[in-house]
Structures are given as structure tokens and as C-alpha cells.
PASEBA-1860 file (N, C-alpha, C; in nm, 3 decimals):
! residues 69
1> XXXXXXXX> -4.229/15.855/2.000/-4.195/15.990/2.062/-4.369/16.095/2.146 ~ -4.320/16.115/2.214/-4.385/16.233/2.330/-4.396/16.354/2.265 ~ -4.499/16.433/2.347/-4.501/16.585/2.287/-4.532/16.623/2.437 ~ -4.478/16.805/2.386/-4.461/16.885/2.573/-4.559/16.982/2.492 ~ -4.674/17.054/2.548/-4.735/17.186/2.560/-4.685/17.306/2.638 ~ -4.642/17.371/2.545/-4.560/17.433/2.619/-4.668/17.600/2.745 ~ -4.542/17.669/2.786/-4.622/17.697/2.908/-4.524/17.828/2.833 ~ -4.627/17.945/2.892/-4.574/18.099/2.837/-4.425/18.163/2.928
9> XXXXXXXX> -4.340/18.148/2.767/-4.148/18.236/2.873/-4.138/18.090/2.833 ~ -4.152/17.940/2.816/-4.032/17.828/2.761/-3.974/17.864/2.679 ~ -3.838/17.846/2.720/-3.746/17.799/2.605/-3.655/17.690/2.589 ~ -3.616/17.683/2.516/-3.531/17.490/2.494/-3.491/17.479/2.568 ~ -3.357/17.553/2.625/-3.256/17.553/2.762/-3.408/17.463/2.831 ~ -3.471/17.520/2.913/-3.575/17.483/3.036/-3.659/17.385/2.989 ~ -3.676/17.385/2.836/-3.805/17.222/2.821/-3.710/17.139/2.831 ~ -3.586/17.101/2.747/-3.509/17.030/2.744/-3.445/16.989/2.904
17> XXXXXXXX> -3.442/17.085/3.003/-3.463/17.069/3.154/-3.567/16.972/3.228 ~ -3.700/17.027/3.158/-3.792/16.966/3.185/-3.818/16.831/3.152 ~ -3.824/16.773/3.074/-3.853/16.662/3.003/-3.733/16.579/2.956 ~ -3.567/16.630/3.012/-3.463/16.482/2.996/-3.398/16.537/3.096 ~ -3.359/16.605/3.218/-3.318/16.642/3.284/-3.203/16.680/3.264 ~ -3.213/16.747/3.186/-3.048/16.816/3.126/-3.124/16.907/3.047 ~ -3.000/17.039/3.024/-3.019/17.134/2.911/-2.978/17.079/2.804 ~ -2.865/16.999/2.803/-2.801/16.943/2.700/-2.860/16.902/2.596
25> XXXXXXXX> -2.955/16.849/2.629/-3.037/16.803/2.507/-3.136/16.895/2.418 ~ -3.163/17.070/2.420/-3.170/17.084/2.325/-3.190/17.119/2.212 ~ -3.032/17.079/2.116/-3.058/17.037/2.011/-3.114/16.914/1.990 ~ -3.147/16.841/2.027/-3.250/16.740/1.985/-3.383/16.774/1.995 ~ -3.412/16.895/2.096/-3.585/16.938/2.061/-3.594/17.066/1.903 ~ -3.470/17.124/1.934/-3.478/17.161/1.823/-3.435/17.080/1.670 ~ -3.412/17.003/1.676/-3.396/16.900/1.525/-3.495/16.871/1.494 ~ -3.590/16.831/1.609/-3.753/16.730/1.640/-3.866/16.814/1.598
33> XXXXXXXX> -3.842/16.971/1.606/-3.923/17.045/1.570/-3.835/17.182/1.517 ~ -3.829/17.191/1.340/-3.728/17.266/1.296/-3.836/17.400/1.279 ~ -3.987/17.332/1.229/-4.043/17.446/1.222/-4.004/17.596/1.354 ~ -3.961/17.576/1.458/-4.031/17.627/1.620/-3.815/17.689/1.602 ~ -3.739/17.680/1.500/-3.550/17.737/1.568/-3.568/17.788/1.539 ~ -3.607/17.926/1.493/-3.577/18.031/1.522/-3.633/18.111/1.682 ~ -3.727/18.044/1.726/-3.847/18.070/1.874/-3.683/18.122/1.988 ~ -3.748/18.205/2.040/-3.678/18.179/2.160/-3.716/18.146/2.300
41> XXXXXXXX> -3.867/18.305/2.270/-3.937/18.280/2.419/-4.037/18.183/2.361 ~ -4.091/18.069/2.395/-4.291/17.985/2.371/-4.362/18.092/2.380 ~ -4.464/18.090/2.287/-4.636/18.151/2.360/-4.660/18.015/2.469 ~ -4.811/18.013/2.532/-4.845/17.900/2.567/-4.874/17.806/2.467 ~ -4.952/17.678/2.427/-4.984/17.607/2.449/-4.939/17.532/2.256 ~ -4.806/17.615/2.222/-4.745/17.526/2.130/-4.653/17.392/2.168 ~ -4.747/17.271/2.049/-4.706/17.146/2.071/-4.533/17.127/2.021 ~ -4.474/17.083/2.056/-4.332/17.049/2.068/-4.374/16.838/2.095
49> XXXXXXXX> -4.269/16.838/1.949/-4.227/16.682/1.950/-4.148/16.626/2.044 ~ -4.092/16.528/2.129/-4.014/16.486/2.256/-3.945/16.434/2.129 ~ -3.831/16.401/2.091/-3.830/16.241/2.076/-3.683/16.152/2.190 ~ -3.722/16.033/2.134/-3.638/15.931/2.253/-3.519/15.982/2.257 ~ -3.454/15.965/2.372/-3.298/16.027/2.340/-3.243/15.838/2.467 ~ -3.078/15.842/2.453/-3.048/15.779/2.484/-2.931/15.805/2.547 ~ -2.907/15.751/2.694/-2.846/15.816/2.741/-2.734/15.750/2.778 ~ -2.606/15.768/2.729/-2.484/15.711/2.736/-2.421/15.714/2.936
57> XXXXXXXX> -2.370/15.599/2.931/-2.360/15.527/3.069/-2.200/15.600/3.118 ~ -2.151/15.688/3.187/-2.076/15.704/3.213/-1.964/15.621/3.213 ~ -1.832/15.654/3.142/-1.697/15.520/3.181/-1.628/15.547/3.302 ~ -1.638/15.638/3.381/-1.583/15.714/3.470/-1.661/15.606/3.592 ~ -1.805/15.553/3.582/-1.898/15.517/3.724/-1.800/15.351/3.692 ~ -1.750/15.263/3.787/-1.738/15.121/3.852/-1.868/15.020/3.782 ~ -1.745/14.983/3.790/-1.834/14.834/3.608/-1.975/14.787/3.706 ~ -1.955/14.787/3.850/-2.129/14.715/3.870/-2.270/14.819/3.870
65> XXXXX> -2.201/14.940/3.867/-2.284/15.104/3.869/-2.351/15.044/3.641 ~ -2.276/15.055/3.587/-2.222/15.063/3.443/-2.343/14.917/3.371 ~ -2.355/14.787/3.424/-2.426/14.717/3.397/-2.346/14.584/3.399 ~ -2.215/14.620/3.377/-2.144/14.485/3.409/-2.103/14.400/3.506 ~ -2.072/14.299/3.465/-2.052/14.187/3.600/-1.894/14.179/3.694
END
């Protein structure tokens, strides 16, 4: 697991966008940091745990882009 240190004004969705490239993973961040689940806007310097995630490969991709032969 990695760590993310917040900057003033960070929100869960913004942090998810920065660390994962997509806001939809903000629930993973909240689950990994339950002590901050009620926080909307972070102050600077809060250390958050950033769990590893596996992103599924979309089935809409052609087989050669999904890693299939």
C-alpha cells in the first residue's frame, strides 16, 4: 500500500483522480481510511493510505488488446 499526503482543499474524488486516474475509486480510499470518512475537505498534511487496486480489462476491447491470443 502507498500513502498520499493531502494538500489544503483536497476532496475524496480529487484524490482518487490524482492517485488512480479516475474518481470512481474514491470509495476504495474511504474504505482504507475510515477515520476520515466524514471529511469533505481535507486540510494540508493528512496522511492517507492508498490501497492497490486492480482495474478490470473492458470486454469491449478487441482480444489482442485484452492480452488474449
